gemmi code that builds the backbone of each chain (N, CA, C; Angstrom):
import gemmi

chains = {
    "A": [
        ("MET", (-5.763, -23.765, 20.822), (-4.919, -24.651, 21.651), (-3.978, -23.619, 22.380)),
        ("LYS", (-3.855, -23.726, 23.699), (-2.927, -22.886, 24.536), (-1.513, -23.351, 24.416)),
        ("ILE", (-0.526, -22.560, 24.645), (0.771, -22.981, 24.589), (0.981, -24.121, 25.602)),
        ("LYS", (0.421, -24.044, 26.801), (0.578, -24.930, 27.741), (0.063, -26.417, 27.239)),
        ("GLU", (-0.979, -26.472, 26.330), (-1.358, -27.702, 25.777), (-0.478, -28.286, 24.790)),
        ("ILE", (0.256, -27.397, 24.021), (1.373, -27.740, 23.217), (2.546, -28.450, 23.907)),
        ("VAL", (2.852, -27.732, 25.054), (4.034, -28.326, 25.894), (3.686, -29.652, 26.470)),
        ("ASP", (2.306, -29.872, 26.820), (1.892, -31.285, 27.417), (1.914, -32.257, 26.136)),
        ("THR", (1.320, -31.825, 25.108), (1.365, -32.754, 24.005), (2.661, -33.228, 23.527)),
        ("LEU", (3.586, -32.237, 23.394), (4.890, -32.660, 23.074), (5.869, -33.006, 24.047)),
        ("GLU", (5.367, -33.130, 25.253), (6.185, -33.433, 26.416), (7.397, -32.626, 26.549)),
        ("ALA", (7.182, -31.397, 26.268), (8.318, -30.535, 26.076), (8.745, -29.684, 27.265)),
        ("THR", (10.023, -29.231, 27.227), (10.526, -28.447, 28.234), (10.352, -27.042, 27.887)),
        ("VAL", (10.006, -26.247, 28.770), (9.869, -24.802, 28.617), (11.110, -24.024, 28.882)),
        ("TYR", (11.844, -23.386, 27.900), (12.985, -22.738, 28.108), (12.752, -21.100, 28.325)),
        ("TYR", (11.803, -20.546, 27.749), (11.346, -19.408, 27.914), (9.843, -19.313, 27.725)),
        ("GLY", (9.023, -18.561, 28.538), (7.696, -18.272, 28.297), (6.752, -18.915, 29.215)),
        ("GLU", (7.179, -19.059, 30.535), (6.185, -19.614, 31.451), (5.003, -18.793, 31.547)),
        ("GLU", (5.213, -17.399, 31.473), (4.032, -16.485, 31.706), (3.282, -16.319, 30.335)),
        ("LEU", (3.619, -17.200, 29.336), (2.931, -17.123, 28.012), (2.064, -18.434, 27.783)),
        ("MET", (2.126, -19.245, 28.846), (1.384, -20.551, 28.645), (-0.014, -20.460, 28.251)),
        ("ASP", (-0.684, -19.300, 28.604), (-2.221, -19.144, 28.179), (-2.472, -18.482, 26.969)),
        ("VAL", (-1.339, -18.254, 26.169), (-1.595, -17.625, 24.816), (-2.201, -18.673, 23.954)),
        ("ASP", (-3.229, -18.203, 23.232), (-3.883, -19.058, 22.361), (-3.098, -19.270, 20.927)),
        ("ILE", (-2.988, -20.348, 20.464), (-2.329, -20.702, 19.262), (-3.320, -21.392, 18.239)),
        ("HIS", (-3.489, -20.721, 17.137), (-4.514, -21.235, 16.148), (-4.003, -22.110, 15.101)),
        ("SER", (-2.755, -21.839, 14.659), (-2.265, -22.725, 13.534), (-0.644, -22.818, 13.760)),
        ("ALA", (-0.155, -23.641, 12.811), (1.298, -24.017, 13.072), (1.925, -24.274, 11.656)),
        ("CYS", (3.216, -24.209, 11.680), (4.118, -24.521, 10.427), (5.265, -25.197, 10.971)),
        ("ALA", (5.987, -26.066, 10.076), (6.976, -26.776, 10.509), (8.073, -26.580, 9.423)),
        ("SER", (9.308, -26.165, 9.613), (10.353, -26.237, 8.644), (11.752, -25.887, 9.324)),
        ("ASP", (12.810, -26.437, 8.639), (14.121, -26.070, 9.145), (14.701, -24.863, 8.135)),
        ("MET", (13.883, -24.632, 7.125), (14.410, -23.581, 6.237), (13.756, -22.300, 6.537)),
        ("MET", (14.371, -21.197, 7.054), (13.730, -20.030, 7.457), (13.135, -19.296, 6.311)),
        ("SER", (13.706, -19.313, 5.051), (13.199, -18.771, 3.935), (11.889, -19.365, 3.545)),
        ("ASP", (11.637, -20.680, 3.729), (10.306, -21.395, 3.628), (9.262, -20.753, 4.516)),
        ("VAL", (9.746, -20.488, 5.705), (8.728, -19.931, 6.677), (8.377, -18.556, 6.246)),
        ("LEU", (9.375, -17.786, 5.742), (9.157, -16.435, 5.398), (8.292, -16.284, 4.063)),
        ("ALA", (8.412, -17.247, 3.335), (7.773, -17.279, 1.945), (6.275, -17.869, 1.959)),
        ("PHE", (6.065, -18.746, 2.754), (4.699, -19.345, 2.656), (3.794, -19.331, 4.009)),
        ("VAL", (4.363, -18.852, 5.101), (3.528, -18.960, 6.199), (2.682, -17.632, 6.370)),
        ("LYS", (1.475, -17.782, 6.694), (0.613, -16.673, 6.777), (-0.130, -16.826, 8.267)),
        ("ASP", (-0.050, -15.885, 9.007), (-0.779, -15.740, 10.344), (-0.693, -17.039, 11.025)),
        ("GLN", (0.591, -17.465, 11.189), (0.909, -18.609, 11.988), (1.123, -18.204, 13.441)),
        ("ALA", (1.092, -19.142, 14.369), (1.385, -18.687, 15.571), (2.289, -19.705, 16.301)),
        ("LEU", (2.642, -20.816, 15.685), (3.614, -21.877, 16.206), (4.555, -22.152, 15.146)),
        ("LEU", (5.741, -22.174, 15.374), (6.810, -22.644, 14.480), (7.538, -23.767, 15.071)),
        ("ILE", (7.433, -24.943, 14.282), (8.042, -26.208, 14.859), (9.332, -26.168, 13.883)),
        ("SER", (10.465, -26.418, 14.513), (11.681, -26.510, 13.757), (12.837, -27.327, 14.589)),
        ("GLY", (13.676, -27.804, 13.747), (14.848, -28.474, 14.319), (16.046, -27.681, 14.101)),
        ("LEU", (15.951, -26.484, 13.541), (17.011, -25.646, 13.434), (17.232, -24.711, 14.727)),
        ("CYS", (18.425, -24.582, 15.112), (18.660, -23.923, 16.384), (19.729, -22.808, 16.331)),
        ("ASN", (19.320, -21.727, 15.935), (20.202, -20.479, 15.864), (19.386, -19.198, 15.994)),
        ("PRO", (19.958, -18.047, 16.232), (19.231, -16.825, 16.519), (18.296, -16.501, 15.529)),
        ("GLN", (18.578, -16.766, 14.166), (17.641, -16.410, 13.163), (16.297, -17.087, 13.070)),
        ("VAL", (16.292, -18.172, 13.820), (14.911, -18.916, 14.008), (14.012, -17.879, 14.827)),
        ("VAL", (14.579, -17.348, 15.777), (13.669, -16.510, 16.611), (13.530, -15.071, 15.814)),
        ("ARG", (14.513, -14.559, 15.064), (14.184, -13.372, 14.253), (13.046, -13.638, 13.281)),
        ("THR", (13.280, -14.823, 12.682), (12.252, -15.164, 11.653), (10.739, -15.245, 12.147)),
        ("ALA", (10.668, -15.897, 13.462), (9.499, -15.903, 14.212), (9.027, -14.559, 14.402)),
        ("ASP", (9.794, -13.667, 14.806), (9.379, -12.397, 15.258), (8.822, -11.601, 13.981)),
        ("MET", (9.609, -11.680, 12.877), (9.170, -11.114, 11.590), (7.600, -11.548, 11.223)),
        ("MET", (7.434, -12.913, 11.567), (6.092, -13.396, 11.192), (5.061, -13.244, 12.201)),
        ("ASP", (5.443, -12.586, 13.295), (4.426, -12.593, 14.460), (4.129, -13.836, 15.180)),
        ("ILE", (4.968, -14.759, 14.974), (4.794, -16.184, 15.561), (4.937, -15.977, 17.210)),
        ("ARG", (4.262, -16.700, 18.020), (4.388, -16.525, 19.420), (5.047, -17.563, 20.070)),
        ("CYS", (5.213, -18.771, 19.531), (5.939, -19.859, 20.002), (6.737, -20.607, 19.190)),
        ("ILE", (7.971, -21.021, 19.625), (8.749, -21.819, 18.809), (9.076, -23.217, 19.517)),
        ("ALA", (8.589, -24.348, 18.873), (8.770, -25.542, 19.440), (10.003, -26.250, 18.665)),
        ("LEU", (11.124, -26.426, 19.441), (12.324, -27.096, 18.835), (12.142, -28.645, 18.972)),
        ("VAL", (12.415, -29.391, 17.849), (12.196, -30.733, 18.009), (13.582, -31.519, 18.048)),
        ("ARG", (13.536, -32.827, 18.125), (14.757, -33.648, 18.174), (15.665, -33.307, 19.276)),
        ("GLY", (15.083, -32.784, 20.368), (15.725, -32.427, 21.606), (16.663, -31.403, 21.679)),
        ("LYS", (16.646, -30.522, 20.633), (17.474, -29.361, 20.330), (17.205, -28.391, 21.545)),
        ("GLN", (18.283, -27.811, 22.017), (18.299, -26.891, 23.150), (18.517, -25.431, 22.592)),
        ("PRO", (17.819, -24.489, 23.017), (18.066, -23.132, 22.439), (19.350, -22.548, 22.982)),
        ("THR", (20.098, -21.797, 22.205), (21.296, -21.073, 22.639), (20.997, -19.876, 23.373)),
        ("ASP", (21.954, -19.381, 24.200), (21.781, -18.123, 24.914), (21.329, -16.978, 24.006)),
        ("ASP", (21.920, -16.904, 22.858), (21.476, -15.882, 21.941), (19.996, -15.923, 21.590)),
        ("MET", (19.653, -17.226, 21.409), (18.293, -17.298, 21.009), (17.155, -16.820, 22.149)),
        ("LEU", (17.626, -17.265, 23.349), (16.704, -17.006, 24.551), (16.709, -15.357, 24.813)),
        ("ALA", (17.873, -14.850, 24.518), (17.857, -13.436, 24.635), (16.937, -12.615, 23.761)),
        ("ILE", (16.881, -13.064, 22.557), (15.850, -12.406, 21.605), (14.468, -12.809, 22.005)),
        ("ALA", (14.296, -13.997, 22.322), (13.007, -14.477, 22.735), (12.388, -13.757, 23.784)),
        ("ARG", (13.352, -13.502, 24.886), (12.726, -12.630, 26.068), (12.360, -11.256, 25.639)),
        ("GLN", (13.229, -10.719, 24.748), (13.034, -9.307, 24.338), (11.711, -9.297, 23.531)),
        ("LYS", (11.396, -10.267, 22.738), (10.193, -10.297, 21.738), (9.034, -11.057, 22.346)),
        ("GLU", (9.184, -11.668, 23.636), (8.245, -12.484, 24.223), (7.610, -13.514, 23.297)),
        ("ILE", (8.562, -14.316, 22.899), (8.180, -15.540, 22.073), (8.699, -16.824, 22.972)),
        ("ALA", (7.784, -17.649, 23.144), (8.012, -18.729, 23.923), (8.905, -19.689, 23.254)),
        ("ILE", (9.818, -20.371, 23.768), (10.633, -21.408, 23.344), (10.559, -22.578, 24.041)),
        ("ILE", (10.223, -23.696, 23.473), (9.958, -25.074, 24.148), (10.825, -25.983, 23.327)),
        ("SER", (11.132, -27.072, 23.855), (11.846, -28.107, 23.212), (11.289, -29.582, 23.579)),
        ("SER", (11.213, -30.353, 22.543), (10.720, -31.724, 22.616), (11.685, -32.721, 22.088)),
        ("ASP", (11.589, -33.901, 22.601), (12.477, -34.981, 22.213), (11.952, -35.658, 21.002)),
        ("TYR", (10.634, -35.370, 20.647), (9.952, -35.992, 19.351), (10.649, -35.433, 18.085)),
        ("ARG", (10.663, -36.262, 17.144), (11.125, -35.804, 15.774), (10.024, -34.994, 15.158)),
        ("MET", (10.321, -34.329, 14.201), (9.478, -33.221, 13.551), (8.199, -33.924, 13.002)),
        ("TYR", (8.219, -35.034, 12.436), (7.009, -35.628, 11.839), (6.088, -35.989, 12.864)),
        ("THR", (6.573, -36.567, 14.033), (5.829, -37.066, 15.046), (5.278, -35.925, 15.850)),
        ("ALA", (5.962, -34.833, 15.993), (5.648, -33.522, 16.660), (4.323, -32.982, 15.946)),
        ("CYS", (4.562, -32.873, 14.549), (3.390, -32.375, 13.893), (2.178, -33.116, 13.961)),
        ("GLY", (2.438, -34.541, 13.845), (1.209, -35.494, 13.830), (0.526, -35.360, 15.107)),
        ("LEU", (1.196, -35.323, 16.280), (0.520, -35.176, 17.640), (-0.281, -34.030, 17.718)),
        ("LEU", (0.273, -32.784, 17.257), (-0.427, -31.505, 17.400), (-1.654, -31.457, 16.346)),
        ("TYR", (-1.367, -32.042, 15.194), (-2.581, -32.155, 14.208), (-3.659, -32.900, 14.727)),
        ("ALA", (-3.372, -34.195, 15.316), (-4.370, -35.022, 15.878), (-5.038, -34.328, 17.067)),
        ("ARG", (-4.459, -33.353, 17.766), (-5.019, -32.603, 18.875), (-6.025, -31.413, 18.253)),
        ("GLY", (-6.014, -31.256, 17.014), (-6.787, -30.166, 16.298), (-5.982, -28.893, 15.992)),
        ("LEU", (-4.699, -28.845, 16.051), (-3.954, -27.697, 15.611), (-3.859, -27.706, 14.192)),
        ("GLN", (-4.324, -26.818, 13.583), (-4.408, -26.649, 12.151), (-3.213, -25.942, 11.350)),
        ("PRO", (-2.859, -26.316, 10.255), (-1.900, -25.682, 9.395), (-2.495, -24.404, 8.872)),
        ("GLY", (-1.739, -23.265, 8.792), (-2.271, -22.173, 8.173), (-2.521, -22.238, 6.762)),
        ("ASP", (-1.796, -22.807, 5.979), (-1.914, -23.017, 4.575), (-1.446, -24.513, 4.214)),
        ("SER", (-2.319, -25.310, 3.574), (-1.799, -26.637, 3.402), (-1.180, -26.925, 2.087)),
        ("LYS", (-1.231, -25.928, 1.189), (-0.713, -25.936, -0.182), (-0.109, -24.692, -0.395)),
        ("VAL", (0.908, -24.655, -1.342), (1.568, -23.375, -1.693), (0.501, -22.476, -2.441)),
    ],
    "B": [
        ("MET", (2.606, 11.241, 10.480), (3.631, 10.416, 10.272), (4.107, 10.794, 8.789)),
        ("SER", (5.127, 11.560, 8.657), (5.617, 11.684, 7.300), (7.052, 12.017, 7.326)),
        ("GLY", (7.838, 11.524, 6.212), (9.125, 11.967, 6.098), (10.141, 11.382, 7.175)),
        ("LEU", (9.826, 10.253, 7.811), (10.844, 9.761, 8.762), (11.899, 8.888, 7.882)),
        ("HIS", (13.058, 9.370, 8.407), (14.143, 8.749, 7.556), (15.106, 7.966, 8.746)),
        ("LEU", (15.422, 6.598, 8.428), (16.180, 5.767, 9.217), (17.404, 5.306, 8.474)),
        ("GLU", (18.547, 5.257, 9.156), (19.812, 4.586, 8.522), (20.417, 3.436, 9.474)),
        ("PHE", (20.846, 2.618, 8.895), (21.411, 1.489, 9.608), (22.750, 0.918, 9.033)),
        ("ASP", (23.800, 0.702, 9.861), (24.895, -0.124, 9.359), (24.543, -1.490, 9.541)),
        ("VAL", (24.693, -2.372, 8.635), (24.469, -3.930, 8.685), (25.908, -4.432, 8.770)),
        ("ALA", (26.292, -5.168, 9.929), (27.490, -5.609, 10.077), (27.585, -7.045, 9.241)),
        ("GLY", (28.769, -7.174, 8.578), (29.024, -8.315, 7.773), (29.310, -9.431, 8.532)),
        ("ASN", (28.892, -10.716, 8.073), (29.449, -11.958, 8.871), (29.137, -12.050, 10.230)),
        ("ASN", (28.073, -11.265, 10.542), (27.654, -11.372, 12.057), (26.204, -11.951, 12.127)),
        ("PHE", (26.176, -13.297, 12.134), (24.934, -13.935, 12.032), (23.888, -13.719, 13.182)),
        ("VAL", (24.569, -13.470, 14.388), (23.695, -13.201, 15.434), (22.943, -11.806, 15.411)),
        ("SER", (23.610, -10.758, 14.968), (22.990, -9.459, 14.920), (22.212, -9.395, 13.625)),
        ("ALA", (22.317, -10.175, 12.579), (21.605, -10.022, 11.386), (20.090, -9.880, 11.670)),
        ("GLY", (19.463, -8.953, 11.039), (18.017, -8.863, 11.227), (17.747, -7.729, 12.256)),
        ("SER", (18.731, -7.267, 12.864), (18.326, -6.180, 13.927), (17.821, -4.715, 13.370)),
        ("ALA", (18.354, -4.440, 12.097), (17.941, -3.288, 11.410), (16.407, -3.486, 11.120)),
        ("SER", (16.094, -4.695, 10.530), (14.650, -5.006, 10.219), (13.742, -4.820, 11.398)),
        ("ASP", (14.285, -5.408, 12.520), (13.648, -5.315, 13.775), (13.230, -3.843, 14.251)),
        ("GLU", (14.324, -3.001, 14.079), (14.024, -1.736, 14.366), (12.885, -1.009, 13.513)),
        ("VAL", (12.953, -1.266, 12.286), (12.080, -0.730, 11.381), (10.665, -1.379, 11.609)),
        ("LYS", (10.446, -2.551, 11.918), (9.317, -3.138, 12.255), (8.555, -2.533, 13.517)),
        ("LYS", (9.447, -2.279, 14.543), (9.130, -1.650, 15.800), (8.538, -0.184, 15.448)),
        ("THR", (9.337, 0.513, 14.700), (8.981, 1.861, 14.363), (7.657, 1.919, 13.640)),
        ("LEU", (7.540, 1.130, 12.631), (6.184, 1.088, 11.810), (5.021, 0.692, 12.758)),
        ("LYS", (5.244, -0.314, 13.620), (4.151, -0.685, 14.508), (3.749, 0.527, 15.412)),
        ("MET", (4.775, 1.234, 15.900), (4.635, 2.338, 16.813), (3.809, 3.476, 16.114)),
        ("LEU", (4.109, 3.647, 14.868), (3.363, 4.535, 14.024), (1.985, 4.196, 13.601)),
        ("GLY", (1.671, 2.935, 13.961), (0.224, 2.558, 13.796), (-0.131, 2.106, 12.370)),
        ("VAL", (1.037, 1.700, 11.592), (0.915, 1.350, 10.161), (0.231, 0.000, 10.232)),
        ("ASP", (-0.692, -0.342, 9.124), (-1.454, -1.417, 9.015), (-0.530, -2.754, 9.165)),
        ("PRO", (-0.915, -3.690, 10.099), (-0.080, -4.924, 10.402), (0.442, -5.676, 9.187)),
        ("VAL", (-0.366, -5.816, 8.159), (-0.056, -6.536, 6.966), (1.080, -5.808, 6.268)),
        ("ALA", (1.095, -4.477, 6.057), (2.096, -3.796, 5.439), (3.303, -3.897, 6.278)),
        ("VAL", (3.301, -3.866, 7.736), (4.437, -3.857, 8.654), (5.092, -5.262, 8.227)),
        ("ARG", (4.383, -6.301, 8.110), (4.906, -7.634, 7.913), (5.588, -7.775, 6.694)),
        ("LYS", (5.049, -7.177, 5.615), (5.546, -7.088, 4.290), (7.028, -6.460, 4.262)),
        ("VAL", (7.044, -5.323, 4.894), (8.290, -4.561, 4.989), (9.328, -5.254, 5.682)),
        ("ALA", (8.826, -5.856, 6.991), (9.874, -6.592, 7.782), (10.453, -7.823, 7.143)),
        ("ILE", (9.588, -8.673, 6.417), (10.108, -9.677, 5.752), (11.048, -9.381, 4.550)),
        ("ALA", (10.612, -8.364, 3.782), (11.459, -8.039, 2.556), (12.830, -7.424, 3.068)),
        ("MET", (12.784, -6.608, 4.052), (14.010, -6.107, 4.571), (14.789, -7.049, 5.238)),
        ("TYR", (14.140, -7.908, 5.957), (14.994, -9.022, 6.755), (15.774, -9.949, 5.702)),
        ("GLU", (14.946, -10.295, 4.620), (15.584, -11.123, 3.635), (16.782, -10.471, 3.065)),
        ("GLY", (16.634, -9.177, 2.648), (17.721, -8.293, 2.169), (18.848, -8.171, 3.129)),
        ("GLU", (18.575, -8.056, 4.349), (19.638, -7.853, 5.409), (20.422, -9.164, 5.468)),
        ("ILE", (19.789, -10.268, 5.465), (20.367, -11.539, 5.490), (21.226, -11.645, 4.365)),
        ("ASN", (20.767, -11.348, 3.157), (21.662, -11.429, 1.939), (22.897, -10.623, 2.086)),
        ("MET", (22.772, -9.351, 2.484), (23.961, -8.532, 2.751), (25.047, -9.247, 3.660)),
        ("VAL", (24.563, -9.806, 4.791), (25.472, -10.512, 5.650), (26.146, -11.615, 5.082)),
        ("ILE", (25.214, -12.472, 4.299), (25.759, -13.736, 3.728), (26.625, -13.428, 2.572)),
        ("HIS", (26.260, -12.585, 1.711), (27.011, -12.487, 0.416), (27.998, -11.231, 0.322)),
        ("ALA", (27.743, -10.181, 0.992), (28.349, -9.044, 0.669), (29.261, -8.306, 1.865)),
        ("GLY", (29.286, -9.129, 3.116), (30.078, -8.505, 4.192), (29.485, -7.339, 4.756)),
        ("GLY", (28.167, -7.225, 4.652), (27.428, -6.168, 5.366), (27.286, -5.089, 4.431)),
        ("GLY", (26.708, -3.876, 4.870), (26.497, -2.776, 4.013), (25.644, -1.812, 4.766)),
        ("LYS", (24.815, -0.885, 3.986), (24.042, 0.068, 4.488), (22.583, 0.033, 4.190)),
        ("ALA", (21.682, 0.193, 5.254), (20.242, 0.168, 4.769), (19.795, 1.598, 5.292)),
        ("SER", (18.901, 2.017, 4.272), (18.252, 3.315, 4.685), (16.652, 3.184, 4.346)),
        ("VAL", (15.989, 3.795, 5.214), (14.430, 3.460, 5.132), (13.740, 4.799, 5.255)),
        ("ASP", (12.879, 5.028, 4.309), (12.128, 6.302, 4.256), (10.660, 5.928, 4.511)),
        ("ILE", (10.086, 6.320, 5.504), (8.642, 6.095, 5.801), (7.947, 7.464, 5.597)),
        ("ASP", (6.871, 7.145, 4.671), (6.015, 8.197, 4.280), (4.446, 7.810, 4.501)),
        ("THR", (3.488, 8.689, 4.406), (2.250, 8.326, 4.572), (1.736, 7.344, 3.713)),
        ("ASP", (2.248, 7.275, 2.522), (1.761, 6.411, 1.487), (2.692, 5.314, 1.137)),
        ("LYS", (3.774, 5.329, 1.547), (4.782, 4.209, 1.274), (5.978, 3.976, 2.212)),
        ("VAL", (6.513, 2.976, 2.166), (7.949, 2.887, 2.819), (8.874, 2.404, 1.749)),
        ("LYS", (10.039, 3.242, 1.664), (11.087, 2.917, 0.791), (12.338, 2.374, 1.511)),
        ("ILE", (12.807, 1.251, 1.051), (13.951, 0.655, 1.622), (15.012, 0.495, 0.565)),
        ("VAL", (16.271, 1.085, 0.943), (17.478, 0.934, 0.019), (18.506, 0.238, 0.709)),
        ("LEU", (18.805, -1.005, 0.175), (19.965, -1.750, 0.895), (21.306, -1.696, -0.099)),
        ("ALA", (22.364, -1.073, 0.392), (23.454, -0.843, -0.571), (24.624, -1.558, 0.027)),
        ("ASP", (25.433, -2.335, -0.760), (26.570, -2.942, -0.203), (27.669, -2.868, -1.173)),
        ("GLU", (28.822, -3.120, -0.919), (30.035, -3.137, -1.671), (30.689, -4.562, -1.771)),
        ("GLY", (29.591, -5.584, -1.922), (30.162, -6.832, -2.125), (30.465, -7.017, -3.642)),
        ("PRO", (30.471, -8.595, -3.850), (30.959, -8.896, -5.124), (30.085, -8.661, -6.355)),
        ("GLY", (28.890, -8.195, -5.987), (27.916, -7.930, -7.162), (27.338, -9.145, -7.666)),
        ("ILE", (26.209, -9.022, -8.446), (25.439, -10.188, -8.926), (25.556, -10.239, -10.512)),
        ("PRO", (26.264, -11.233, -11.116), (26.566, -11.231, -12.395), (25.353, -11.307, -13.326)),
        ("ASP", (24.326, -12.192, -12.977), (23.278, -12.427, -13.652), (21.985, -12.263, -12.880)),
        ("ILE", (21.355, -10.989, -12.887), (20.326, -10.633, -11.967), (19.068, -11.640, -12.274)),
        ("ALA", (18.826, -11.763, -13.470), (17.569, -12.624, -13.865), (17.865, -14.093, -13.272)),
        ("LEU", (18.915, -14.531, -13.291), (19.082, -15.882, -12.768), (19.050, -15.871, -11.212)),
        ("ALA", (19.621, -14.926, -10.588), (19.548, -14.760, -9.212), (17.980, -14.715, -8.669)),
        ("MET", (17.268, -14.038, -9.636), (15.812, -13.996, -9.232), (15.004, -15.232, -9.220)),
        ("LYS", (15.611, -16.223, -9.927), (14.800, -17.478, -9.917), (14.618, -18.250, -8.666)),
        ("ASP", (13.503, -18.648, -8.466), (13.226, -19.561, -7.216), (14.210, -20.661, -7.182)),
        ("GLY", (14.725, -20.917, -6.165), (15.723, -21.941, -5.831), (17.273, -21.735, -6.336)),
        ("TYR", (17.507, -20.752, -7.016), (18.843, -20.498, -7.511), (19.649, -19.802, -6.231)),
        ("SER", (20.733, -20.335, -5.914), (21.479, -19.738, -4.815), (23.048, -19.976, -5.096)),
        ("THR", (23.883, -19.117, -4.516), (25.178, -19.272, -4.577), (25.782, -19.384, -3.127)),
        ("ALA", (24.778, -19.532, -2.175), (25.173, -19.629, -0.804), (25.911, -20.810, -0.496)),
        ("PRO", (26.930, -20.809, 0.236), (27.630, -22.197, 0.603), (26.707, -23.042, 1.561)),
        ("ASP", (27.271, -24.197, 1.628), (26.409, -25.232, 2.418), (26.396, -24.648, 3.920)),
        ("ALA", (27.284, -24.085, 4.431), (27.345, -23.584, 5.921), (26.159, -22.653, 6.101)),
        ("ILE", (25.818, -21.858, 4.909), (24.677, -20.855, 5.301), (23.385, -21.746, 5.195)),
        ("ARG", (23.373, -22.757, 4.225), (22.106, -23.482, 4.203), (21.859, -24.277, 5.620)),
        ("ASP", (22.919, -24.590, 6.190), (22.827, -25.282, 7.590), (22.257, -24.257, 8.499)),
        ("LEU", (22.328, -23.006, 8.318), (21.764, -21.980, 9.190), (20.223, -21.789, 8.723)),
        ("GLY", (19.695, -22.359, 7.867), (18.400, -22.159, 7.524), (18.137, -21.072, 6.290)),
        ("PHE", (19.189, -20.772, 5.734), (19.015, -19.737, 4.589), (19.711, -20.345, 3.376)),
        ("GLY", (19.747, -19.486, 2.259), (20.503, -20.018, 1.162), (19.711, -20.979, 0.321)),
        ("ALA", (18.343, -21.073, 0.261), (17.593, -21.808, -0.481), (17.229, -21.178, -1.836)),
        ("GLY", (17.763, -19.926, -2.165), (17.487, -19.413, -3.335), (16.053, -18.738, -3.295)),
        ("MET", (15.645, -18.380, -2.104), (14.261, -17.759, -2.022), (14.384, -16.447, -1.564)),
        ("GLY", (15.427, -15.833, -1.173), (15.661, -14.555, -0.658), (15.046, -13.444, -1.540)),
        ("LEU", (15.714, -13.302, -2.684), (15.291, -12.291, -3.815), (13.857, -12.511, -4.130)),
        ("PRO", (13.413, -13.771, -4.567), (11.955, -13.998, -4.839), (10.989, -13.386, -3.762)),
        ("ASN", (11.371, -13.724, -2.619), (10.542, -13.376, -1.379), (10.457, -11.862, -1.297)),
        ("MET", (11.591, -11.256, -1.634), (11.635, -9.645, -1.489), (10.702, -9.212, -2.445)),
        ("LYS", (10.736, -9.917, -3.729), (9.889, -9.203, -4.628), (8.460, -9.613, -4.444)),
        ("LYS", (8.093, -10.775, -3.937), (6.712, -11.155, -3.592), (5.988, -10.094, -2.569)),
        ("TYR", (6.882, -9.704, -1.563), (6.322, -8.892, -0.537), (6.364, -7.419, -0.710)),
        ("THR", (6.941, -6.914, -1.835), (7.073, -5.504, -2.104), (6.212, -5.138, -3.368)),
        ("ASP", (5.853, -3.765, -3.587), (5.100, -3.321, -4.558), (6.095, -3.052, -5.757)),
        ("GLU", (7.342, -2.594, -5.394), (8.279, -2.160, -6.418), (9.711, -2.739, -6.052)),
        ("MET", (10.489, -3.350, -6.930), (11.789, -3.798, -6.483), (12.704, -3.507, -7.616)),
        ("LYS", (13.857, -2.998, -7.468), (14.860, -2.740, -8.383), (16.193, -3.153, -7.913)),
        ("ILE", (17.105, -3.833, -8.667), (18.219, -4.224, -8.317), (19.366, -3.531, -9.270)),
        ("ASP", (20.270, -2.834, -8.750), (21.312, -2.346, -9.464), (22.577, -2.936, -8.891)),
        ("SER", (23.335, -3.707, -9.919), (24.589, -4.331, -9.471), (25.626, -4.391, -10.458)),
        ("THR", (26.844, -4.119, -9.917), (27.969, -4.166, -10.798), (29.026, -5.106, -10.227)),
        ("VAL", (29.489, -6.135, -11.017), (30.305, -7.096, -10.319), (31.696, -6.355, -9.954)),
        ("GLY", (32.079, -6.723, -8.691), (33.270, -6.154, -8.193), (33.175, -4.956, -7.529)),
        ("VAL", (31.919, -4.224, -7.723), (31.755, -2.944, -7.087), (30.543, -2.988, -5.991)),
        ("GLY", (29.505, -3.598, -6.288), (28.417, -3.802, -5.247), (27.071, -3.851, -5.819)),
        ("THR", (26.165, -3.844, -4.940), (24.618, -4.167, -5.278), (23.910, -3.110, -4.388)),
        ("THR", (22.842, -2.516, -5.157), (21.798, -1.725, -4.345), (20.412, -2.258, -4.707)),
        ("VAL", (19.773, -2.657, -3.600), (18.458, -3.056, -3.792), (17.451, -2.067, -3.289)),
        ("THR", (16.581, -1.439, -4.280), (15.528, -0.664, -3.788), (14.153, -1.227, -3.846)),
        ("MET", (13.432, -1.107, -2.580), (12.076, -1.653, -2.614), (11.122, -0.703, -2.051)),
        ("VAL", (9.944, -0.840, -2.527), (8.851, 0.127, -2.105), (7.548, -0.770, -1.582)),
        ("VAL", (7.105, -0.526, -0.523), (5.831, -1.138, -0.086), (4.781, -0.065, 0.223)),
        ("ASN", (3.802, -0.092, -0.717), (2.702, 1.089, -0.620), (1.872, 0.842, 0.673)),
        ("LEU", (1.496, 1.844, 1.260), (0.721, 1.743, 2.546), (-0.750, 1.993, 2.276)),
        ("ARG", (-1.109, 2.275, 1.089), (-2.459, 2.467, 0.831), (-2.823, 2.115, -0.653)),
    ],
}
model = gemmi.Model(1)
for chain_id, residues in chains.items():
    chain = gemmi.Chain(chain_id)
    for i, (resn, *xyz) in enumerate(residues, 1):
        res = gemmi.Residue()
        res.name, res.seqid = resn, gemmi.SeqId(i, " ")
        for name, pos in zip(("N", "CA", "C"), xyz):
            atom = gemmi.Atom()
            atom.name, atom.element = name, gemmi.Element(name[0])
            atom.pos, atom.b_iso = gemmi.Position(*pos), 0.0
            res.add_atom(atom)
        chain.add_residue(res)
    model.add_chain(chain)
structure = gemmi.Structure()
structure.add_model(model)
structure.setup_entities()
């Protein structure tokens, strides 16, 4: 699934990454705890989170994640956008809550990387 | 690529810049053509350690030695120290305040994550003096 399809599915606003819309995303994870992402995620490409601070982008970068989808209408801070531009990580925001956002993407065929610990 | 030595000052209580040292190391390893899996292991372990120094110790110093067969990371702080290292290593144990949890950390997974992603890890800590964490990731 391309980032553009994720944007369409989540009816999201693109805050950074218009030029990354054709990047292919093969899997996703969702968490508000960054240590969870660092502990359990493997080869993910999309991070879905309701957390909104620069460490979300740093964590994504450490994990080679290409796109962050903020949920619950959260808007990225300037600090987040600055790091995202530097690292070329798309940041989008959706008004959907996390459970719904995950469900919509799952139904469209976007797979989790690991379903169990 | 051998014998490359990097040093960083990790600023305390600066949540915005936290992770920038790990970022530099990750970039350097990628540039050197190190295996991506090993790069990620080093990046995650050092990043968790860097966050710990920012949260718990008011910052510190990070030094990294990159050799052909391994990457050695030493994180040294002059923070409060860890009274019970075995307890601190347990999954889910944390002394981080709620404010840190609100930022997405402090779930008691930092030290276990560091151990998980490294081949060797040693913690030397004295209460009231500081903590030094030494980690090694093998490259072959």
